[in-house]
C-alpha positions in Angstrom: 4.7 -8.4 46.6 4.1 -5.1 48.6 3.0 -2.0 46.9 6.3 0.0 47.1 8.2 -3.0 45.7 5.6 -3.6 43.0 5.9 0.1 42.0 9.7 -0.1 41.7 9.4 -3.3 39.7 6.9 -1.8 37.2 9.0 1.4 37.0 12.2 -0.6 36.2 10.5 -2.6 33.5 8.9 0.5 32.0 12.3 2.2 31.9 13.9 -0.8 30.2 11.1 -1.2 27.6 10.5 2.4 26.9 13.8 4.1 27.7 13.6 5.9 24.4 11.1 8.7 24.4 8.2 7.6 22.3 6.5 9.3 19.4 2.8 9.6 19.9 1.0 7.0 17.8 -1.2 8.3 15.1 -0.3 11.3 13.1 0.6 11.4 9.4 2.0 8.4 7.6 2.6 8.9 3.8 0.6 6.5 1.6 2.2 4.7 -1.3 3.2 6.9 -4.3 2.6 10.2 -2.5 3.9 12.3 0.4 2.3 15.4 1.7 4.5 18.5 2.2 3.9 21.2 4.7 5.4 24.7 4.9 7.7 25.0 7.9 5.7 27.9 9.3 2.5 25.8 9.2 4.2 23.5 11.7 5.7 26.3 13.7 9.3 25.8 12.4 11.7 28.4 11.1 11.9 28.2 7.3 15.0 30.3 7.4 16.8 27.9 9.7 15.8 24.9 7.5 17.2 26.8 4.5 20.4 27.2 6.4 20.5 23.5 7.2 20.0 22.6 3.5 22.8 25.0 2.5 25.0 23.5 5.2 24.4 20.0 3.8 25.2 21.1 0.3 28.3 23.0 1.3 29.7 19.9 3.2 29.5 17.4 0.4 31.9 14.5 1.0 35.2 14.9 -1.0 35.3 11.3 -2.3 34.9 10.7 -6.1 31.5 10.5 -7.6 32.7 7.6 -9.7 31.4 4.5 -7.9 34.4 2.2 -8.6 37.0 4.9 -7.8 35.2 5.9 -4.6 35.2 2.3 -3.4 38.9 2.1 -4.2 39.5 5.3 -2.3 37.7 3.9 0.8 39.1 0.3 0.8 41.8 0.0 -1.8 44.6 -0.3 0.8 43.0 -3.4 2.2 44.1 -6.8 0.9 41.6 -8.5 -1.5 39.7 -5.2 -1.9 38.4 -5.8 -5.4 34.7 -5.4 -6.2 32.5 -8.5 -6.0 29.1 -6.8 -6.5 27.7 -3.8 -8.4 28.3 -0.1 -7.5 26.8 3.1 -8.9 28.1 6.5 -9.7 26.6 8.8 -7.1 24.6 11.9 -7.7 24.5 15.3 -6.1 24.1 15.7 -2.3 20.4 15.1 -1.5 18.1 14.8 1.4 14.8 15.3 3.2 13.7 16.7 6.5 10.5 15.0 7.8 8.6 16.5 10.7 5.5 14.9 12.2 5.6 12.7 9.1 5.4 15.6 6.6 8.2 16.7 4.2 9.1 20.2 5.3 12.3 20.6 3.2 14.2 18.6 0.6 17.3 19.2 -1.6 19.1 17.6 -4.5 17.3 14.7 -6.2 15.8 12.5 -3.5 14.2 10.2 -6.2 17.6 9.1 -7.5 18.3 5.5 -6.8 21.9 4.8 -5.7 23.9 2.7 -3.3 23.3 3.4 0.4 26.3 1.3 1.6 26.0 0.2 5.2 22.6 1.6 5.8 21.8 -1.9 4.3 22.8 -3.4 7.7 19.7 -1.9 9.3 17.5 -3.7 6.8 19.5 -6.9 7.4 19.0 -6.7 11.2 15.3 -6.0 10.6 14.8 -9.2 8.6 16.5 -11.1 11.4 14.2 -9.3 13.8 11.2 -10.4 11.8 12.4 -14.0 12.0 12.6 -13.7 15.8 9.1 -12.1 15.9 7.7 -15.0 13.9 9.4 -17.7 15.9 11.8 -18.8 13.1 14.5 -17.9 15.5 13.6 -18.8 19.1 16.0 -16.4 20.8 18.9 -14.1 19.8 20.8 -15.9 22.5 20.6 -19.2 20.5 23.7 -20.2 18.7 23.5 -19.6 14.9 25.1 -23.0 14.3 22.0 -24.8 15.5 20.0 -23.2 12.6 22.5 -23.8 9.9 22.4 -26.8 7.5 25.2 -27.6 5.1 25.3 -24.9 2.4 25.7 -25.9 -1.2 27.4 -23.2 -3.3 25.7 -22.7 -6.7 28.4 -23.3 -9.2 27.1 -25.4 -12.2 30.4 -25.3 -14.0 32.3 -26.9 -11.1 32.7 -30.7 -11.2 34.5 -33.4 -9.2 34.6 -31.4 -5.9 32.2 -30.8 -3.1 30.5 -27.4 -3.1 29.4 -27.7 0.5 30.4 -25.1 3.1 29.9 -25.0 6.9 30.2 -21.3 7.9 29.5 -21.9 11.6 31.3 -25.2 12.2 34.6 -24.2 13.7 35.1 -24.5 17.5 34.9 -20.7 17.8 32.0 -20.1 15.3 29.9 -22.9 16.9 29.7 -20.6 20.0 28.4 -17.5 18.3 24.9 -16.3 19.0 22.6 -14.3 16.8 23.1 -11.5 19.4 26.9 -11.2 19.0 26.5 -11.4 15.2 24.0 -8.5 15.3 26.3 -6.4 17.5 29.5 -7.0 15.5 31.1 -8.6 18.6 31.3 -12.2 17.2 34.9 -12.3 15.9 33.6 -14.9 13.4 36.4 -16.6 11.6 36.6 -17.9 8.0 36.3 -17.0 4.4 33.0 -16.3 2.7 32.5 -15.4 -1.0 36.3 -15.4 -1.4 36.7 -12.7 1.2 38.5 -13.8 4.4 37.5 -12.1 7.7 41.0 -10.8 8.2 41.0 -8.9 4.9 38.4 -6.4 6.2 40.0 -3.5 8.0 43.1 -5.6 9.2 45.0 -4.3 12.2 48.8 -4.2 12.4 50.8 -7.0 10.7 48.5 -9.1 8.6 50.5 -12.3 9.1 50.2 -12.0 12.8 46.6 -10.8 12.6 45.7 -14.0 10.8 47.2 -16.1 13.6 45.9 -14.2 16.6 43.8 -15.8 19.3 40.1 -15.3 18.8 38.3 -12.9 21.1 35.7 -14.2 23.5 32.3 -13.7 21.8 30.7 -10.4 22.9 33.9 -8.9 24.3 35.3 -6.9 21.4 33.5 -4.8 18.8 34.9 -4.7 15.3 33.2 -3.5 12.2 33.5 -6.3 9.7 31.5 -6.9 6.5 32.6 -10.5 6.0 30.9 -11.3 9.3 27.8 -9.3 8.3 27.6 -11.3 5.1 27.8 -14.5 7.2 24.8 -13.2 9.2 22.9 -12.5 5.9 23.6 -16.1 4.8 22.3 -17.4 8.1 19.2 -15.3 7.8 18.6 -16.6 4.3 18.7 -20.2 5.5 16.3 -19.4 8.3 13.8 -17.7 6.0 14.3 -20.2 3.2 13.4 -17.3 0.9 15.5 -14.5 -0.7 15.9 -11.7 1.8 14.8 -9.0 -0.6 11.4 -10.8 -0.9 11.1 -11.0 2.9 11.8 -7.3 3.2 9.4 -6.3 0.4 6.5 -8.3 1.7 6.9 -7.5 5.4 8.3 -4.0 5.5 8.8 -2.1 2.2 5.3 -2.8 0.7 3.4 -2.0 3.9 5.2 1.3 4.4 4.5 2.4 0.8 8.1 2.3 -0.5 8.6 2.6 -4.2 9.3 -0.3 -6.5 12.7 1.0 -7.5 14.9 -0.2 -4.5 17.1 -3.3 -5.0 19.2 -5.4 -2.6 22.2 -7.1 -4.3 24.8 -9.6 -3.3 27.9 -10.6 -5.2 28.5 -12.4 -8.5 29.6 -15.5 -6.5 27.3 -15.3 -3.5 24.8 -17.8 -4.9 23.6 -21.0 -3.1 21.2 -23.8 -3.9 18.0 -23.4 -1.9 15.4 -26.2 -2.3 16.7 -27.0 -5.7 16.8 -23.4 -6.9 19.7 -20.9 -7.2 19.3 -18.0 -4.7 21.6 -15.1 -4.1 22.8 -14.4 -0.6 22.7 -10.6 -0.4 25.5 -8.5 1.2 25.2 -6.2 4.2 26.8 -3.2 2.6 28.8 -1.8 -0.3 32.3 -2.6 1.0 32.9 -4.8 -2.1 29.8 -3.5 -4.0 26.3 -4.8 -3.7 23.9 -4.1 -0.8 20.9 -1.9 -0.9 20.3 0.6 -3.7 17.4 3.0 -3.0 16.2 6.6 -3.2 16.0 9.0 -0.3 12.2 8.8 0.0 12.4 5.1 0.7 15.2 5.7 3.2 13.0 8.3 5.0 10.0 5.9 5.1 12.2 3.3 6.8 13.4 6.0 9.2 9.8 7.0 10.0 9.0 3.4 10.7 11.9 3.0 13.2 11.1 6.4 14.7 7.7 5.0 15.6 9.3 1.9 17.1 8.2 -0.4 14.3 4.6 0.9 14.1 3.3 2.2 10.7 -0.1 3.9 10.9 -1.3 1.6 13.7 0.2 -1.6 12.4 3.1 -3.1 14.3 5.4 -4.3 11.5 8.4 -4.9 13.7 7.8 -5.7 17.3 8.5 -2.9 19.8 10.6 -5.4 21.8 12.9 -5.8 18.8 13.4 -2.1 18.3 14.2 -1.7 22.0 16.8 -4.5 21.7 18.2 -2.7 18.6 18.5 0.5 20.7 20.2 -1.3 23.6 23.9 -0.3 23.8 26.4 -3.0 23.0 28.7 -3.6 26.0 31.9 -3.5 23.9 30.7 -0.3 22.1 28.1 1.7 23.9 27.5 3.8 20.8 26.2 0.8 18.8 23.1 -1.3 19.2 22.2 -3.8 16.5 23.6 -3.3 13.1 23.4 -0.5 11.9 21.8 1.4 14.7 24.3 4.0 15.8 23.3 5.4 19.2 23.9 8.8 20.7 24.9 7.5 24.1 26.3 10.3 26.3 25.9 12.5 23.2 29.2 11.3 21.8 28.1 10.7 18.2 26.0 13.9 17.9 26.6 16.4 20.7 23.9 18.7 19.4 21.2 16.0 19.4 19.2 14.4 22.2 20.8 11.4 23.7 17.8 9.4 22.7 18.3 9.9 19.0 19.9 7.3 16.8 21.2 7.1 13.2 21.3 4.5 10.5 24.7 5.2 8.9 26.4 4.0 5.7 29.7 5.1 4.1 29.4 8.2 2.0 28.1 9.4 4.4 24.5 8.2 4.0 22.5 8.8 7.1 18.9 8.4 8.4 18.6 10.4 11.6 15.8 9.5 13.9 14.8 11.8 16.8 11.7 10.8 18.8 11.9 13.9 21.1 11.4 16.2 18.1 9.3 13.8 16.0 12.0 14.2 13.3 13.6 12.2 10.6 16.5 13.6 8.5 17.9 11.8 5.5 21.2 13.1 4.1 23.2 11.6 1.3 26.8 12.3 0.5 27.6 14.5 3.4 31.0 14.6 5.1 30.9 12.5 8.2 32.4 15.3 10.3 29.4 17.5 9.3 26.6 15.2 10.6 26.4 17.0 13.9 26.4 20.4 12.2 23.5 19.4 10.0 21.5 18.2 12.9 22.3 21.3 14.9 21.1 23.5 12.0 17.8 21.6 11.7 17.2 21.7 15.5 17.7 25.4 15.4 14.5 25.6 13.4 12.6 24.5 16.5 13.9 27.4 18.5 13.4 30.2 15.9 9.7 30.2 15.3 
């Protein structure tokens, strides 16, 4: 290979692997049970601009009810079979943190309050799938999930005389689905799981016709669907052969110094038999309750980990390759990578933010904004979704008003 061609080859590979502007390794990573704070002026930020950002977040609280059950009904009550299957919490005041260079420079509300994060959970789910790939439990995201799935026994000790075995990836369509299309929400997985059919989640048009429609080619159509997310969680549980909260705790949350107060729930009926023991298959969000419950500090630690492309204080907890895959736009939705990494492609999501930024988003809105260009993480809880860009703009103003 001649030198000009070799140079172009190396340049192309570097652009693919490191297309996102990287944060310099090193710097401050908060140890467990503590987090250093710095005055904005000590880090050459405008304290006044950050105060304005906090005021903006508090003034743009989401209008949904603070009652957890009522809020869930307001979001999904018009859907068929929308009843709760897992726990919910009443939410607190708007809260959040601004993390610059690893330090807390501003916070508001009660960031220590543990409450549901809704679909931010999906980013933790995709992470445990990534860990399985990193460890070789999944050979490739291009493998079909069906090849990793044994028959699943539902744990239901009161049920007799009928088989409790299910095969979530056995249909002609589902047998073709890869880990990649499940992660990108482009699978069009079909079926019913935990008494929730796939068509009941955000149905389009006439439900009778929607049930009978022809399935989309895997990878061709993006559709946000929590039944399919829960099917991925069940598949990941069977690959790990351990409860996913334990996998997450041992490999991510404990190493980054997260508190011991976060919990990851499933549904009352999402229990299976695993090696002779009942194990709960967790959910990927709070659509029907369940999912991740945590405080804003733990959310910020996870954001700081992803900001550093899976590296925490010199230790690579998630492979850089996995993070880059998570940040690769999905063909059917270029503003989405792996669940739930929302990308700022063409600055469509957040016009005021760098294109290289991304956000872990859950209903509420709950958001973890990650901005490598500014070495910045923002956690905001219970902010109106239409105000996300305004919050980011107010925070970034602090960089220009020193």
